[in-house]
N, C-alpha and C positions, 0 to 999 in steps of 0.2 A: 211179734209186728216190728219189731227192729229189724227183722231179715227180710219181710216184705219190705221195707222201706230202700234198706240197699239194694234187692232184686230190681227196682222200680227206679233206681236214682238215675238219672239222664245224664249227670256232669261227674261220669269217672272219670279216677287220677289221668286214664290215657287219651280220654277226649277232651279234658284241660290241656293236655301235654300239647294233642295235635293244634289245636284251637290257637295256642302262644304258638307254636312254630308258624302257626298260617298266618296269623296276626304280625308275626316278625319278619316275615319273609315278604308279604306287601306291602309293609312300611318301609323296608330294604329297596322293593324295587319303586315306590315312589319315588324315594328319594334322588335312586339312583338315574332314573330316568328325567326327572326335572334338570339334571345337570346338563341334559342332550337336548334342549325343549329350545331351538333358535328361533321358534316362530313366537312372537311374545303378541300379547294385545296391545293395541296402540290408544290407549287413553286420552293421549293429551288434547287431541281434537284436531291437531295438526295434520293438513294434506300430504303425505308421505310419496305421491305419485313420482315429484320430479326430485328426490332428494337423493344426493348420491354418497354413498360410503368414502370415506378415506381412502380405503385401499384399492376404489375402481377410481377415485379421482385421480391420484398418484399414478397407478397403472395408466390411465390415459394420459396423463400428464406427462410421464416419465418414457413410457412405450410408444403409444399414440399417435401423440401431439405431433410431433414428427413430419408425418405424412400432410397436417394441416399449415393452411398461411392463419397466424394467428393477429388478431386485431382487439388490442387492449382500451376499455371503453371505461377510463376512470371515472367519468362524471356519472356512471351508472354502476361504479364497481363490477363490471363483468369482462367478460374475454370471449371475443367470437372465433368460432373456427370453421375456416372455409377449405373443405379438403384440397390440395398442390393440381390433383389431377382433372379439375373441374374445366370445363369450356368457360372461355372470356370471350366475350366479342361486344364490339359497340355497337352495331345496330340488330343482329340475330335475336330474337326473343329467348330469354333463358331461365333456369330456374335452379338456384342453389339449394341444399339442402347445409342449414349452418346449427353447428352446435354451440349452445351458450352457455357457460359456465357462469354462475352465480356463487361466487366464493362467500358473500355475506350471509348468504341463506344455507349455504351448501346443497344450492340444487343444480341444475342440467336441465334444457330446455332444447328443443328442434323448435327452430323456424326458416319457412317457406321462403326463400327471398326471390321477389321476380328481379329479372334483367332485362331492359329495355321493351318492357310490358308492364301495365297497368292492372292492379286489382280492380275486378276477381276475377279470378282464372278459370279456365276450362282445360281440362287434360282428359286428353284421350291413350286411354292404353288397349293394345292390342296384341293380341297372341295365340295362334294355332285356330283361326277362324275366331274366334273368342271377340267381343270388342266391350269397352266399358268408360263411359264418359264421367267423368267427377268435375263437380261444383265448388270453388274454394273463394271463400271470403278471406280478409285480413281479419285476424279475429284473437283470440287469447292464447296461452300455451296448453290450455288442455285442448283446444280444437284442431291447432297445429298436430298434436300428437295421435290425435284420430285421424286426422288427414293420412299421416304415412304409416298409420295401422292397415289403411285402407290401402294406401299403395304398395304396402310393402307385400302380400303373395305378387303380385304383379313384378315389383320390382327381380326378386328372389327366383320365378319363371324365365328373366330376362325378356319379357316384353317390350315390344315398341311403345314410345311415349312420343306424344305430339302437344302443342299447345296451341291453343286459338288465338290468335291475335288478326282483329279487323277482317273477320269471316274467313280467314285462310289458317289451314294448320300447318307448323313449322316444327320439324322433328328434334325433341332433346333426348338427353342421355342415350343418344345413338351409337357414339363411338365408345370402341372396348372397356377404354380407360376411363371413360364416363362413368359405363354401368357397375367397372370395378370398385369405383369411389365411393357412388352410390351405396352398393352393397356393405362396404366397409364405413362408410361413415354410420347408416341404419344398423349395422351389429357394434360399432362403437358405441355409439349413444346409447343402447339397450344395455351395453353393457355396463356403463356408466350409472344406471338409475336401477342396477341390479333385477332386471326384468330380461332373461333369456327367450331367445324366439328360436 
């Protein structure tokens, strides 16, 4: 009877040794891979959409901010950055993309700042026979970010942009330096919030 139990014994010493090795290797891999997990769950309840990391903020302020005109708003605790190559005019309708750094919350926002025109805005983008009209309202940070995301494919494609004022269309972002500035603003902003496009 004892010989029969040994022959049917499923946990032989060799099998136990293999199981120990497997368990140790599995635990070792789990521990090792946990050190390289850069994506962690955000259980804080905070909206991380506009959050900028210290490294991206420092990169922007030390390297990229040279291209921008800076306006400090101490009353709001924010700094506004307008690209130095933007068009400036007293009477032509304009639209500036402004990067806003909120140092109190470590957040960055984009704002569409109309010049010589009032809200709501109607923008027409056209390129290669395709055309699209965008209707924008003066709204919150999330909506402005959505507006820029809608415009971004057209910006990258070097589309022609026009803005409507009093039933007439006027070109915006039409000069090569303005197009370059627009692309730079979008790239710098998405780098600030660690969202590569």
